[in-house]
Backbone as JSON, one array per atom type, in Angstrom:
{
  "sequence": "MTVLGAIAAVGGCGMISRSGGAATLRSVDDSAVLTARLPTRVYSFQDSETVDVFMTDLPASVWSGGADVSEMSGIMVQLHMFIRPKAGSTPIADTATTATIRCLVLARGELGLYGGGGFFVNGDKPGEAKFRGGIRDATMRLLSATGGFEDRLGSCLFSGEVSGSHDEATAEQMRRAMRALIGETAPIEQN",
  "N": [[14.29, -4.78, 2.18], [12.41, -4.49, 5.11], [9.36, -5.9, 5.79], [6.52, -5.7, 7.63], [3.81, -7.66, 8.46], [0.23, -7.92, 8.81], [-2.37, -9.94, 9.92], [-5.28, -10.2, 8.13], [-8.52, -10.07, 9.2], [-11.93, -10.39, 8.93], [-14.54, -8.94, 10.64], [-17.54, -8.33, 12.59], [-20.7, -6.63, 12.0], [-23.71, -5.31, 10.51], [-23.86, -1.79, 10.07], [-21.17, -1.39, 9.58], [-18.43, -0.13, 7.87], [-16.73, -1.58, 5.14], [-14.57, -0.94, 3.5], [-12.02, 0.91, 1.8], [-8.71, 2.27, 1.56], [-5.33, 1.07, 2.09], [-3.57, 1.38, 5.2], [-0.52, 2.84, 6.18], [2.47, 2.56, 7.98], [5.56, 3.96, 8.01], [8.95, 3.69, 8.52], [11.17, 6.31, 9.52], [13.82, 6.03, 9.83], [14.9, 3.77, 8.57], [14.23, 1.24, 6.09], [11.91, -0.03, 6.95], [8.53, -1.02, 6.85], [5.09, -1.02, 7.62], [2.2, -2.2, 6.43], [-1.28, -2.31, 6.15], [-4.46, -3.53, 5.26], [-7.48, -2.3, 6.31], [-10.34, -3.43, 6.9], [-12.64, -3.13, 8.52], [-14.43, -0.39, 9.52], [-15.5, 2.36, 11.36], [-17.2, 5.31, 12.62], [-17.6, 7.91, 15.09], [-19.08, 10.92, 16.4], [-18.81, 14.1, 18.09], [-19.37, 16.76, 17.58], [-19.33, 19.21, 14.91], [-16.61, 19.52, 14.64], [-15.29, 17.52, 16.0], [-14.35, 14.29, 15.73], [-14.13, 10.75, 15.85], [-12.53, 8.13, 14.3], [-12.46, 4.71, 13.83], [-10.53, 1.99, 12.78], [-9.86, -1.29, 11.68], [-8.32, -4.56, 11.3], [-8.85, -6.66, 12.83], [-10.82, -9.35, 14.27], [-14.36, -9.07, 15.05], [-14.87, -10.11, 17.55], [-12.89, -9.19, 19.23], [-13.53, -6.55, 20.01], [-16.21, -6.76, 20.67], [-16.55, -8.92, 22.34], [-14.36, -9.26, 23.97], [-12.19, -10.96, 23.17], [-9.58, -13.44, 23.43], [-6.43, -12.32, 22.77], [-3.95, -13.39, 22.61], [-2.67, -14.9, 20.65], [-3.05, -13.49, 18.37], [-2.56, -11.38, 15.47], [-2.55, -8.13, 14.13], [-4.06, -4.91, 13.47], [-5.26, -1.95, 15.05], [-6.65, 1.14, 14.6], [-7.07, 4.46, 15.71], [-8.26, 7.52, 14.76], [-8.43, 10.79, 15.81], [-10.08, 13.53, 15.08], [-9.74, 16.88, 15.82], [-9.96, 19.42, 14.94], [-11.66, 20.72, 12.26], [-10.39, 21.29, 9.19], [-10.5, 24.48, 7.65], [-10.39, 26.56, 4.91], [-8.7, 29.62, 5.11], [-9.18, 29.96, 7.81], [-7.88, 27.98, 9.18], [-4.61, 26.72, 9.51], [-3.39, 25.49, 6.54], [-1.55, 23.02, 5.79], [0.84, 20.4, 5.34], [2.42, 20.2, 7.56], [0.92, 21.11, 9.65], [-1.31, 20.29, 12.4], [-4.25, 18.56, 12.76], [-5.4, 16.38, 13.74], [-5.1, 13.62, 16.01], [-3.45, 10.45, 16.21], [-3.71, 7.07, 17.03], [-2.18, 3.99, 16.86], [-2.53, 0.74, 17.32], [-0.63, -2.05, 17.41], [-0.76, -5.48, 17.06], [1.23, -8.25, 17.48], [1.45, -11.42, 17.19], [0.24, -11.66, 19.74], [1.75, -9.88, 21.26], [1.88, -6.4, 22.11], [2.05, -3.14, 20.72], [1.93, 0.33, 20.96], [1.66, 2.94, 18.81], [1.81, 6.44, 18.49], [0.79, 9.78, 17.58], [0.49, 12.67, 15.49], [-1.09, 14.62, 12.85], [-1.91, 16.25, 9.72], [-5.13, 16.11, 8.82], [-7.34, 15.77, 6.22], [-10.66, 16.05, 5.43], [-13.5, 14.92, 3.54], [-16.17, 14.76, 4.0], [-19.05, 15.62, 6.03], [-19.38, 15.46, 9.59], [-21.84, 13.28, 10.92], [-23.06, 12.41, 8.66], [-23.88, 9.43, 6.74], [-21.5, 8.17, 5.99], [-18.06, 8.9, 6.64], [-15.13, 10.34, 5.51], [-11.68, 10.77, 4.65], [-8.26, 11.84, 4.35], [-4.86, 11.27, 5.35], [-1.46, 12.21, 5.43], [1.81, 11.3, 5.96], [1.84, 11.66, 8.81], [3.42, 12.26, 11.87], [4.78, 9.78, 13.98], [5.47, 7.71, 16.88], [6.68, 5.0, 18.94], [4.82, 4.58, 21.8], [4.05, 2.98, 23.97], [4.36, -0.45, 25.11], [4.12, -4.07, 25.26], [6.24, -6.4, 27.03], [7.48, -8.21, 25.19], [7.27, -7.03, 22.7], [8.6, -6.13, 19.58], [10.02, -3.32, 18.36], [10.17, -2.4, 15.21], [10.0, -0.19, 13.7], [10.61, 2.34, 14.85], [10.86, 5.89, 14.94], [8.25, 7.02, 12.9], [6.1, 7.41, 9.98], [2.68, 7.95, 9.37], [0.33, 7.17, 6.92], [-2.6, 7.3, 4.87], [-5.94, 6.42, 3.68], [-8.68, 7.45, 5.55], [-11.62, 6.34, 6.87], [-15.11, 5.68, 7.58], [-18.24, 4.14, 8.54], [-21.08, 5.7, 10.02], [-21.49, 4.78, 13.23], [-22.21, 4.75, 16.26], [-22.41, 2.97, 18.48], [-20.74, 0.71, 17.89], [-18.32, 2.08, 17.56], [-17.91, 2.99, 20.18], [-17.58, 0.52, 21.48], [-15.19, -0.29, 20.26], [-13.5, 1.74, 21.15], [-13.44, 1.2, 23.92], [-12.29, -1.38, 23.87], [-9.77, -0.8, 22.77], [-8.75, 0.84, 24.78], [-8.61, -1.03, 26.9], [-6.76, -2.9, 25.85], [-4.5, -1.25, 25.48], [-4.05, -0.72, 28.12], [-2.66, -2.96, 28.9], [-0.09, -2.5, 28.19], [3.17, -0.99, 28.76], [4.58, 2.25, 29.38], [7.02, 3.61, 27.11], [10.27, 4.56, 27.72], [11.66, 7.56, 26.69], [14.61, 8.79, 25.11]],
  "CA": [[13.29, -4.03, 2.91], [11.65, -5.24, 6.09], [7.92, -5.67, 5.69], [5.77, -6.3, 8.72], [2.45, -7.95, 7.99], [-0.84, -8.12, 9.78], [-3.38, -10.87, 9.43], [-6.58, -9.54, 7.92], [-9.68, -10.86, 9.61], [-13.12, -9.57, 8.8], [-15.49, -9.2, 11.72], [-18.57, -7.32, 12.77], [-21.91, -6.73, 11.2], [-24.5, -4.09, 10.49], [-23.48, -0.63, 9.28], [-19.74, -1.22, 9.57], [-17.85, 0.05, 6.54], [-15.73, -2.58, 4.82], [-13.83, -0.52, 2.32], [-10.98, 1.89, 2.08], [-7.36, 1.91, 1.19], [-4.42, 0.58, 3.11], [-2.88, 2.31, 6.1], [0.9, 2.53, 6.15], [3.44, 3.14, 8.89], [6.85, 3.85, 7.33], [10.05, 4.16, 9.36], [11.97, 7.41, 8.99], [15.23, 5.68, 10.04], [15.34, 2.75, 7.62], [13.22, 0.9, 5.09], [10.83, -0.82, 7.54], [7.18, -0.56, 6.5], [3.95, -1.83, 8.04], [1.03, -1.85, 5.62], [-2.41, -3.18, 6.44], [-5.81, -3.18, 4.84], [-8.3, -2.24, 7.52], [-11.67, -3.52, 6.32], [-13.71, -2.72, 9.43], [-14.25, 1.05, 9.73], [-16.66, 3.06, 11.9], [-16.87, 6.59, 13.24], [-18.55, 8.59, 15.97], [-18.75, 12.34, 16.44], [-19.4, 14.92, 19.15], [-19.86, 17.98, 16.94], [-18.79, 19.35, 13.55], [-15.14, 19.58, 14.69], [-14.72, 16.43, 16.8], [-14.72, 13.0, 15.15], [-13.24, 9.62, 16.08], [-12.65, 7.07, 13.32], [-11.78, 3.47, 14.23], [-10.33, 1.09, 11.65], [-9.13, -2.47, 12.13], [-8.41, -5.83, 10.58], [-9.09, -7.68, 13.85], [-12.21, -9.84, 14.27], [-15.3, -8.36, 15.93], [-14.82, -10.67, 18.91], [-11.93, -8.41, 20.02], [-14.18, -5.4, 20.63], [-17.57, -7.05, 21.13], [-16.59, -10.0, 23.32], [-13.14, -9.37, 24.74], [-11.5, -12.19, 22.75], [-8.19, -13.66, 23.8], [-5.59, -11.85, 21.66], [-2.59, -13.87, 22.86], [-2.08, -15.46, 19.44], [-3.5, -12.69, 17.24], [-1.79, -10.3, 14.87], [-3.43, -7.21, 13.44], [-3.9, -3.48, 13.78], [-6.44, -1.16, 15.37], [-6.28, 2.55, 14.47], [-8.05, 5.5, 16.08], [-7.94, 8.89, 14.38], [-9.28, 11.75, 16.52], [-10.04, 14.87, 14.48], [-10.16, 17.87, 16.8], [-10.22, 20.65, 14.19], [-12.0, 20.48, 10.85], [-9.71, 22.35, 8.44], [-11.28, 25.4, 6.82], [-9.53, 27.53, 4.23], [-8.8, 30.98, 5.62], [-9.21, 30.02, 9.27], [-7.05, 26.9, 9.7], [-3.39, 26.54, 8.72], [-3.53, 24.39, 5.59], [-0.2, 22.58, 5.45], [1.14, 19.05, 5.82], [3.09, 20.31, 8.85], [-0.07, 21.46, 10.67], [-1.93, 19.13, 13.03], [-5.69, 18.67, 12.99], [-5.86, 15.1, 14.27], [-4.16, 12.71, 16.65], [-3.6, 9.08, 15.74], [-3.16, 5.97, 17.82], [-2.14, 2.77, 16.06], [-2.2, -0.38, 18.18], [-0.16, -3.17, 16.6], [-0.68, -6.77, 17.73], [2.14, -9.14, 16.77], [1.38, -12.71, 17.89], [-0.1, -11.43, 21.13], [2.49, -8.75, 21.84], [1.21, -5.14, 21.77], [2.81, -1.91, 20.63], [1.08, 1.48, 20.65], [2.29, 4.08, 18.17], [0.95, 7.61, 18.57], [1.3, 11.02, 17.03], [-0.52, 13.53, 14.9], [-0.83, 15.12, 11.52], [-2.92, 17.06, 9.04], [-6.19, 15.28, 8.27], [-8.27, 16.49, 5.34], [-11.84, 15.23, 5.24], [-14.39, 15.35, 2.47], [-17.56, 14.62, 4.42], [-19.39, 16.29, 7.28], [-19.8, 14.54, 10.64], [-23.28, 13.06, 10.99], [-23.5, 11.72, 7.44], [-23.78, 7.97, 6.84], [-20.08, 7.84, 5.9], [-17.12, 10.0, 6.87], [-13.85, 9.91, 4.96], [-10.66, 11.77, 4.4], [-6.94, 11.26, 4.21], [-3.75, 11.84, 6.11], [-0.2, 11.85, 4.79], [3.06, 11.53, 6.71], [1.66, 12.07, 10.21], [4.56, 11.79, 12.64], [4.41, 8.8, 15.0], [6.54, 6.98, 17.56], [6.19, 4.0, 19.87], [4.53, 5.19, 23.1], [4.01, 1.95, 25.01], [4.41, -1.79, 24.53], [4.32, -5.19, 26.18], [7.66, -6.74, 27.12], [8.02, -8.94, 24.05], [7.02, -6.34, 21.42], [9.82, -5.67, 18.91], [9.78, -2.1, 17.58], [10.97, -2.41, 13.98], [9.75, 1.05, 12.97], [11.17, 3.55, 15.46], [10.08, 7.05, 14.5], [7.64, 6.6, 11.63], [5.08, 8.27, 9.37], [1.41, 7.27, 9.08], [-0.4, 7.69, 5.76], [-3.67, 6.44, 4.39], [-7.32, 6.86, 3.65], [-9.36, 7.25, 6.82], [-13.05, 6.39, 6.56], [-15.94, 4.8, 8.37], [-19.68, 4.34, 8.58], [-21.51, 6.25, 11.3], [-21.96, 3.7, 14.1], [-21.79, 5.17, 17.6], [-22.3, 1.83, 19.39], [-19.53, -0.05, 17.59], [-17.18, 2.95, 17.85], [-17.7, 2.96, 21.63], [-17.01, -0.78, 21.8], [-13.79, -0.29, 19.83], [-12.79, 2.64, 22.06], [-13.22, 0.46, 25.17], [-11.33, -2.46, 23.61], [-8.44, -0.19, 22.63], [-8.33, 1.28, 26.12], [-8.24, -2.22, 27.65], [-5.51, -3.45, 25.3], [-3.42, -0.31, 25.79], [-3.78, -0.9, 29.55], [-1.73, -4.07, 29.07], [1.25, -2.06, 27.79], [3.9, -0.09, 29.66], [5.17, 3.37, 28.64], [8.39, 3.51, 26.63], [11.09, 5.71, 28.13], [12.31, 8.21, 25.55], [15.92, 9.38, 25.41]],
  "C": [[12.58, -4.97, 3.87], [10.19, -4.91, 5.93], [7.26, -6.43, 6.83], [4.36, -6.5, 8.24], [1.48, -8.05, 9.13], [-1.86, -9.03, 9.15], [-4.7, -10.14, 9.29], [-7.69, -10.5, 8.29], [-10.89, -9.96, 9.57], [-14.09, -9.95, 9.91], [-16.56, -8.14, 11.73], [-19.76, -7.54, 11.86], [-22.57, -5.37, 11.12], [-23.93, -3.03, 9.57], [-21.97, -0.45, 9.15], [-19.23, -1.15, 8.13], [-16.76, -0.99, 6.31], [-14.95, -2.19, 3.57], [-12.74, 0.44, 2.75], [-9.62, 1.35, 1.72], [-6.55, 1.43, 2.36], [-3.89, 1.71, 3.96], [-1.42, 1.88, 6.14], [1.64, 3.28, 7.24], [4.8, 2.89, 8.27], [7.93, 4.46, 8.22], [10.77, 5.32, 8.71], [13.46, 7.08, 9.07], [15.75, 4.65, 9.05], [14.19, 2.4, 6.68], [12.06, 0.07, 5.64], [9.47, -0.18, 7.24], [6.17, -1.54, 7.06], [2.75, -1.34, 7.26], [-0.08, -2.83, 5.94], [-3.67, -2.63, 5.81], [-6.66, -3.27, 6.09], [-9.76, -2.26, 7.11], [-12.81, -3.06, 7.22], [-13.46, -1.28, 9.84], [-15.56, 1.68, 10.2], [-16.22, 4.42, 12.43], [-17.99, 7.05, 14.16], [-18.16, 10.06, 15.98], [-19.44, 13.01, 17.61], [-20.05, 16.16, 18.58], [-19.19, 18.08, 15.58], [-17.27, 19.37, 13.5], [-14.52, 18.32, 15.28], [-15.24, 15.08, 16.33], [-13.67, 11.96, 15.56], [-13.54, 8.54, 15.06], [-11.84, 5.89, 13.82], [-11.72, 2.55, 13.02], [-9.51, -0.1, 12.15], [-9.24, -3.63, 11.15], [-8.59, -6.98, 11.56], [-10.54, -8.14, 13.8], [-13.06, -9.1, 15.29], [-15.26, -8.88, 17.36], [-13.85, -9.9, 19.81], [-12.63, -7.25, 20.71], [-15.58, -5.72, 21.17], [-17.61, -8.11, 22.22], [-15.33, -10.17, 24.13], [-12.35, -10.64, 24.44], [-10.07, -12.23, 23.28], [-7.31, -13.28, 22.6], [-4.17, -12.41, 21.74], [-1.91, -14.48, 21.64], [-2.4, -14.63, 18.19], [-2.43, -11.73, 16.75], [-2.76, -9.43, 14.1], [-3.21, -5.8, 13.93], [-5.26, -2.89, 14.11], [-5.99, 0.29, 15.39], [-7.43, 3.41, 14.97], [-7.5, 6.84, 15.61], [-8.94, 9.79, 15.08], [-9.1, 13.12, 15.87], [-10.56, 15.86, 15.52], [-10.36, 19.25, 16.19], [-10.55, 20.24, 12.76], [-11.38, 21.61, 10.04], [-10.66, 23.17, 7.58], [-10.33, 26.43, 6.22], [-9.77, 28.93, 4.8], [-8.83, 31.06, 7.13], [-8.4, 28.92, 9.95], [-5.77, 26.86, 8.87], [-3.55, 25.31, 7.83], [-2.13, 24.02, 5.12], [0.01, 21.18, 6.01], [1.81, 19.09, 7.19], [2.15, 20.74, 9.97], [-0.66, 20.18, 11.26], [-3.4, 19.42, 13.29], [-6.26, 17.4, 13.58], [-4.72, 14.38, 14.99], [-4.47, 11.3, 16.17], [-2.98, 8.14, 16.75], [-3.28, 4.71, 16.99], [-1.64, 1.65, 16.96], [-1.86, -1.58, 17.3], [-0.09, -4.41, 17.48], [0.2, -7.68, 16.87], [2.23, -10.44, 17.58], [1.2, -12.5, 19.39], [0.65, -10.32, 21.82], [1.88, -7.45, 21.3], [2.19, -3.99, 21.73], [1.88, -0.77, 20.22], [1.93, 2.6, 20.07], [1.32, 5.25, 18.24], [1.62, 8.82, 17.99], [0.17, 11.84, 16.45], [-0.12, 14.01, 13.53], [-2.0, 15.91, 10.98], [-3.9, 16.15, 8.33], [-7.13, 16.15, 7.46], [-9.46, 15.59, 5.08], [-12.73, 15.81, 4.15], [-15.85, 15.3, 2.84], [-17.79, 15.36, 5.73], [-19.78, 15.25, 8.32], [-21.32, 14.48, 10.71], [-23.83, 12.38, 9.74], [-23.28, 10.22, 7.61], [-22.32, 7.51, 6.79], [-19.26, 9.11, 6.12], [-15.78, 9.52, 6.36], [-12.94, 11.1, 4.74], [-9.32, 11.07, 4.26], [-5.92, 11.98, 5.06], [-2.46, 11.33, 5.48], [0.95, 12.25, 5.69], [2.84, 12.16, 8.08], [2.81, 11.48, 11.02], [4.1, 10.93, 13.81], [5.67, 8.25, 15.66], [5.9, 5.98, 18.51], [6.04, 4.65, 21.24], [4.56, 4.19, 24.23], [3.97, 0.58, 24.34], [4.44, -2.83, 25.65], [5.78, -5.61, 26.07], [8.26, -7.42, 25.91], [7.82, -8.27, 22.7], [8.34, -5.82, 20.86], [9.48, -4.49, 18.02], [10.72, -2.1, 16.37], [10.84, -1.11, 13.2], [10.48, 2.25, 13.53], [10.27, 4.73, 15.14], [9.53, 6.72, 13.11], [6.59, 7.61, 11.18], [3.86, 7.43, 9.03], [0.76, 7.96, 7.9], [-1.53, 6.74, 5.41], [-5.01, 7.13, 4.31], [-7.94, 6.51, 5.0], [-10.85, 7.37, 6.53], [-13.8, 5.46, 7.49], [-17.41, 5.12, 8.2], [-20.05, 4.85, 9.96], [-22.15, 5.13, 12.13], [-21.43, 3.98, 15.51], [-21.55, 3.97, 18.53], [-21.02, 1.04, 19.15], [-18.28, 0.79, 17.86], [-16.88, 2.95, 19.35], [-17.13, 1.62, 22.07], [-15.52, -0.83, 21.43], [-12.95, 0.61, 20.73], [-12.46, 1.92, 23.37], [-12.2, -0.66, 24.99], [-9.92, -1.92, 23.48], [-7.91, 0.21, 23.99], [-7.87, 0.08, 26.95], [-6.92, -2.81, 27.16], [-4.32, -2.55, 25.61], [-3.05, -0.42, 27.26], [-2.84, -2.04, 29.85], [-0.29, -3.69, 28.74], [1.88, -1.17, 28.86], [4.54, 1.02, 28.84], [6.64, 3.11, 28.27], [9.14, 4.76, 27.09], [11.8, 6.25, 26.9], [13.62, 8.84, 25.99], [15.89, 10.87, 25.27]]
}
């Protein structure tokens, strides 16, 4: 089995959540798996249906100071919930989609962006001190990458606990950092 690792680095301060289970990307084509503990977790929300959760194992200098990532390895995940599932009014099935996911993988400075969506079930209401839930087998694929990024996953499934402390400022910093890093990648042509 091929196992891809990510260096865990703890960064940040304040209200940032430092707990939660591992996130896993598992290839549907072979036995490749990428598993990472993501100790830094924050969320922001627009309303009761719209939440963004950011989770990472990268140091705070990446989102707060624009650190040089040319030698770094790690993961930054953004889950965007756009529908809060409600029994009787939302399709409740693993094949339904209530959230999109972007998973930015840094491998010794090379970047790969996996994206997709799945059914996210949350247990907390937006606006509370913490927001958490879970997602299982969300479908993902490589969307863009830098020239030296090696895609060992292909089509893959994302699973894990998604959680964060309410911290609008840090979430916005992480959103900007992700946008900047993704800007360094080029779209992958799909067959």
